[in-house]
Every structure is written in C-alpha cells, then in structure tokens.
C-alpha positions as CSV (number, residue, x, y, z in Angstrom):
1,T,107.3,95.7,117.7
2,L,104.2,95.4,115.6
3,D,100.8,94.8,117.0
4,P,99.6,92.0,114.6
5,L,95.9,92.8,115.1
6,A,96.0,96.6,115.2
7,A,94.4,98.4,112.4
8,G,97.0,99.1,109.8
9,G,99.7,97.3,111.8
10,G,103.0,97.5,109.8
11,T,105.5,100.0,108.4
12,F,105.9,101.7,105.0
13,D,109.1,103.2,103.8
14,E,109.3,105.0,100.4
15,K,112.1,106.7,98.5
16,N,111.5,108.7,95.3
17,N,113.9,110.0,92.8
18,G,113.2,111.9,89.7
19,F,114.1,114.7,87.2
20,Y,112.3,117.0,85.0
21,I,113.1,118.6,81.6
22,E,111.2,121.7,80.5
23,A,111.1,123.8,77.3
24,N,109.4,127.1,76.8
25,G,109.0,129.1,73.7
26,V,106.9,131.4,71.5
27,A,106.3,130.9,67.8
28,Q,104.5,133.0,65.2
29,I,101.6,131.4,63.2
30,L,99.6,133.6,60.9
31,N,101.2,136.6,62.5
32,Q,99.8,135.6,66.0
33,D,101.7,134.3,69.0
34,L,101.7,130.5,69.8
35,R,103.1,130.1,73.3
36,F,104.1,126.7,74.6
37,N,105.5,124.9,77.6
38,A,106.5,121.3,77.3
39,G,108.2,118.9,79.7
40,V,108.7,115.4,80.8
41,R,109.3,114.0,84.3
42,Y,110.9,110.7,85.1
43,V,110.2,109.2,88.6
44,N,111.7,106.1,90.3
45,T,110.1,104.8,93.5
46,V,111.4,102.2,95.9
47,Q,109.1,100.9,98.6
48,V,109.6,98.6,101.6
49,L,106.6,97.3,103.4
50,T,106.6,95.3,106.6
51,A,103.8,93.6,108.4
52,P,103.0,90.7,110.7
53,L,103.1,87.2,109.1
54,F,101.1,84.5,110.9
55,L,102.9,81.2,111.0
56,A,102.1,78.0,112.8
57,N,105.0,78.7,115.3
58,G,104.1,82.3,116.0
59,I,104.1,85.7,114.4
60,Q,107.0,87.0,112.3
61,E,107.6,90.1,110.4
62,A,107.2,89.9,106.6
63,E,108.9,92.3,104.3
64,T,107.9,93.2,100.7
65,N,110.2,95.2,98.4
66,R,109.0,97.0,95.3
67,T,110.5,99.2,92.7
68,Y,108.8,100.9,89.8
69,D,109.3,103.9,87.5
70,A,107.3,106.1,85.1
71,V,107.7,108.7,82.4
72,L,105.2,111.6,82.7
73,P,105.0,114.0,79.8
74,S,103.2,117.3,79.8
75,L,102.3,120.1,77.2
76,N,100.6,123.5,77.5
77,I,99.7,125.6,74.4
78,A,98.1,129.0,74.1
79,Y,97.4,130.5,70.7
80,N,96.1,134.0,69.9
81,I,93.6,133.5,67.2
82,T,93.0,137.2,67.4
83,D,94.3,139.8,69.9
84,D,91.2,139.1,72.0
85,L,90.5,135.4,71.4
86,I,92.8,132.8,72.8
87,F,92.7,129.0,72.4
88,R,94.4,126.9,75.1
89,M,95.2,123.3,75.2
90,S,97.0,121.2,77.8
91,G,97.8,117.5,78.1
92,A,99.6,115.5,80.8
93,R,100.1,112.1,82.2
94,T,99.9,112.0,86.0
95,L,100.6,109.3,88.6
96,T,99.0,108.7,92.0
97,R,100.4,106.1,94.3
98,A,98.2,103.7,96.1
99,N,97.3,104.5,99.7
100,P,100.1,102.9,101.9
101,Q,97.4,101.8,104.4
102,S,95.9,99.6,101.6
103,M,99.3,98.1,100.8
104,I,100.5,96.9,104.1
105,P,100.4,93.1,103.7
106,G,99.2,92.4,107.3
107,S,95.8,91.5,108.6
108,S,93.7,93.4,111.1
109,F,90.3,93.2,112.8
110,P,88.7,96.7,112.8
111,T,86.1,95.5,115.4
112,A,86.0,93.2,118.3
113,S,84.2,90.6,116.2
114,L,85.7,87.9,114.1
115,S,84.3,89.5,110.9
116,P,85.3,91.5,109.0
117,L,89.1,90.9,108.6
118,N,91.0,93.6,106.7
119,T,94.1,92.7,104.8
120,G,96.3,94.8,102.5
121,N,97.7,94.2,99.1
122,P,101.4,95.0,98.7
123,A,101.2,94.4,94.9
124,L,98.9,97.4,94.3
125,Q,100.2,99.5,91.4
126,P,100.1,103.3,91.1
127,Y,97.3,104.6,89.0
128,F,97.7,106.8,86.0
129,S,95.6,109.5,84.5
130,D,95.9,110.8,80.9
131,N,94.5,114.3,80.9
132,V,93.5,116.7,78.1
133,D,92.1,120.2,78.7
134,L,90.7,122.5,75.9
135,G,89.6,126.1,76.3
136,L,88.6,129.1,74.3
137,E,88.7,132.6,75.9
138,W,87.3,135.8,74.6
139,Y,88.6,139.0,76.3
140,T,85.8,141.5,75.9
141,G,87.8,144.5,77.2
142,G,88.6,145.8,80.6
143,T,88.1,142.9,83.1
144,G,85.5,141.1,81.0
145,I,86.0,137.5,79.7
146,I,83.8,134.8,78.2
147,A,85.3,131.4,78.3
148,I,84.4,127.8,77.5
149,N,86.5,124.8,78.7
150,G,86.3,121.1,78.4
151,F,88.4,118.3,79.8
152,S,88.9,114.5,79.5
153,K,90.6,112.1,82.0
154,D,91.4,108.5,81.2
155,I,92.3,106.7,84.5
156,S,93.9,103.3,84.6
157,N,94.8,101.0,87.6
158,F,92.4,102.8,89.9
159,T,92.4,101.2,93.4
160,V,89.1,100.0,94.8
161,A,88.4,98.0,98.0
162,S,86.6,94.7,97.6
163,S,85.0,92.2,99.9
164,L,84.8,88.4,99.7
165,Q,83.6,85.7,101.9
166,E,85.8,82.7,102.7
167,A,86.5,80.1,105.4
168,F,88.5,81.5,108.4
169,S,91.2,78.8,107.9
170,A,92.0,80.4,104.5
171,T,93.0,83.8,106.1
172,G,96.3,82.5,107.6
173,V,95.4,83.9,111.0
174,P,96.0,81.3,113.7
175,T,93.3,80.9,116.4
176,S,96.0,81.6,119.0
177,A,96.0,85.2,117.8
178,L,92.3,85.7,118.5
179,T,90.9,87.5,121.5
180,P,88.6,85.6,123.9
181,T,85.6,87.2,122.3
182,Q,86.7,86.2,118.8
183,L,87.7,82.7,119.9
184,A,84.2,82.2,121.4
185,E,82.6,83.4,118.1
186,Y,85.0,81.1,116.2
187,N,84.1,78.0,118.3
188,G,80.4,78.9,118.2
189,N,80.5,78.9,114.4
190,G,82.6,75.8,114.0
191,M,85.9,75.3,112.1
192,G,84.4,76.6,108.9
193,A,83.6,80.1,110.4
194,D,83.3,82.6,107.6
195,V,85.0,86.0,107.3
196,I,83.8,88.7,105.0
C-alpha cells in the first residue's frame, strides 16, 4: 500500500540489458607505436513506475511503462611521438539515467504546510555526455613526468528541478487527502489557494 502523501511515495522497477564489443590493437606509424582500444556498448532499459493517482472517488495506483535504448561508442588512442613523448586521446558517449525519485509520478508534501507540493515527471529522459580528452606526456626519466591534459564535455537532456505557482485545484490533489492543518490553510486562503 502506498502512502499518497509520503515523500517519494511510489515504486520504481528497472531492468537493463546490454552488450559490449571491444577491439584492441597496435599499429606502426613513422616507426612508432600507435596503441588503440575501441568499443561500442548497446543498452536497453525497461522501467515501470507506480504512484498514487488522486481521483474524485479516491486514490488509485497509477502505472507508467517506459522503454528506451542507446548506442554508446568509445575510443582510446596512445601514440609514441618519440620514445619519451606520448600523445593520448579518448572519446566516449556516456549515459546517466534520471534520478528515480524525480520520476515517480505521484505528489507529496515535504512539509506540514499546503505549499510546496512536490511532483515527479515519469517522462524524464536519460542525459548524455559526449566526452573528449586530449593529453601530452613527457617522461623525463626515472619517475619524472610532465603532462598537460584537456577535456570537453557536451551534455544534453540534463535534468533540473523547476518551480511554478498555480491554483491548488490544478494539482489534482483532492481536499479529502489534506491533513487538518493543510485543510485549514486551504480554507483560509480560499478555493484559489496557490501552490509553489
């Protein structure tokens, strides 16, 4: 049984399947070694989210089903410009799933007050990062090394929380679900009580 007004009330079930193909090798360019590692990962994710749904005749459990997949390539290269000077490059696409707590489609009051009201978004997509790293390493002898590195990350679909103000009637939460304190606040503010 779900507590409809408990913070994060609801359930989250996720199944992931995937496979990875990798290739490693060494090539000669200008009589120096070029070492490489390349691969690609395929992932498939199935998610089932359940949460309370407020209806006029009571509270029922709502279920949201989602499926998505992604192809995530990666490449690592190390080239000996000289015996003591190595150039490195790596690139990869990575995936991070949205926080399940933010995806539960139910509503919750984090405090005893009528405001704020938190609600999740089951349509949140995972966010991706396209990453590139470049480096140059000079091995001075013994344990000495001088290195310079740089990187770039291009992130898309990043999840952020937002706030909005609207009439309480637009939230879908019936007054019968309010605590006495919240109901008194609602009645004191009138039918157009705002929620942030």
